[in-house]
N, C-alpha and C positions, 0 to 999 in steps of 0.2 A: 565597513570598507574594509577591512580584512577578512573580515567570511568572506566575502565575494572572491577574493583574489585567489583564496586559497580551496576553494569551490572550482574553481577553474583549474587548476593545477592538479588536484587529485585527478580532476578529470581526463586531464590526458598523461596520468603518471603508470609507469608496466606494473604492473601486480607488486614485482618482485624489490621492489623500492617503497610501496606503499609503507612498512614498518618504519621504515628513516622518515615523513614525515609523521609518521603517526596517527595514519590513518587506521579507521575501525570500519572495517567492512561486513560487520556482522550482519545475520540475514537471521537471527533471532527478534522472534514478535514478541509483545506482551500478549498473552490471551487472557480474557476472565475466565470464569469460572465455568463459564455456561460453555467455555468452544471458540466464544465471538472473540472477534478482537477486539482489543481497547482503543487503538488511533488507527484512525484512516483518514487521508484527506474530507477535507468538511466536503466536498459534490456527494461525496456517499452518505453523508451524516443527511445530508439534503435529499437525496435519495430516495432514501432509509424513513425520515418522515412521511414524507409525501403517496409512500407504501403504507403505513402505519394511517395513515387517512381513511384504506378501505378496504388493507386487514390487519389481524391479528398479530400482536407481538411472538408469539409463538410461529408464526408464516413466515417470518420474515427473519434472513440473517446477515450479518456481515459480517465476514471471518478470511481468515488469508488462506491459501490456495493448498495447503498443507491440513488445514481443518474441514477439505471439502464435501471429507465422506461421513463428516459425523450432521450435513445440512443437507447434502444431495442424495434423495432417495426416487426410488417409486413411483411416489405420491407431487416429486418435486416439479411446478410446471413451466418457471421460466428462471433463469441463472444471467445476473448478469456478473460482466469480467468487464472492470479498473484496470488500465495500465495506465502509469503515469510516466510519461519520458518514450514510449514503445517506437519511437522513429529516430531515440539517440540524441534528440534536437535539448541543449541545453538552454537554462535562463537567457544567454546572453545572446540567444543567435538575436534574434528580438531585438537588438539592444543598436 
């Protein structure tokens, strides 16, 4: 329960006060040795596993936007983009 109120509070907190609440809004992501994302939402992993049924692992990449240039090129046929919460709707909106 503690986590829920903290998330709701931080969603409304102006950035200049974040340090007083111990908020860490780091945009650093963990990347595997090959440049792909280490941790992504489960839905992306499901899409990746479905693609692996038809394509080889060398033809599929799950990466962060900063690493797109490593994987997208002239031979790229499709790019899928995942946007968590693109409308700014929080988990509490459905409650």
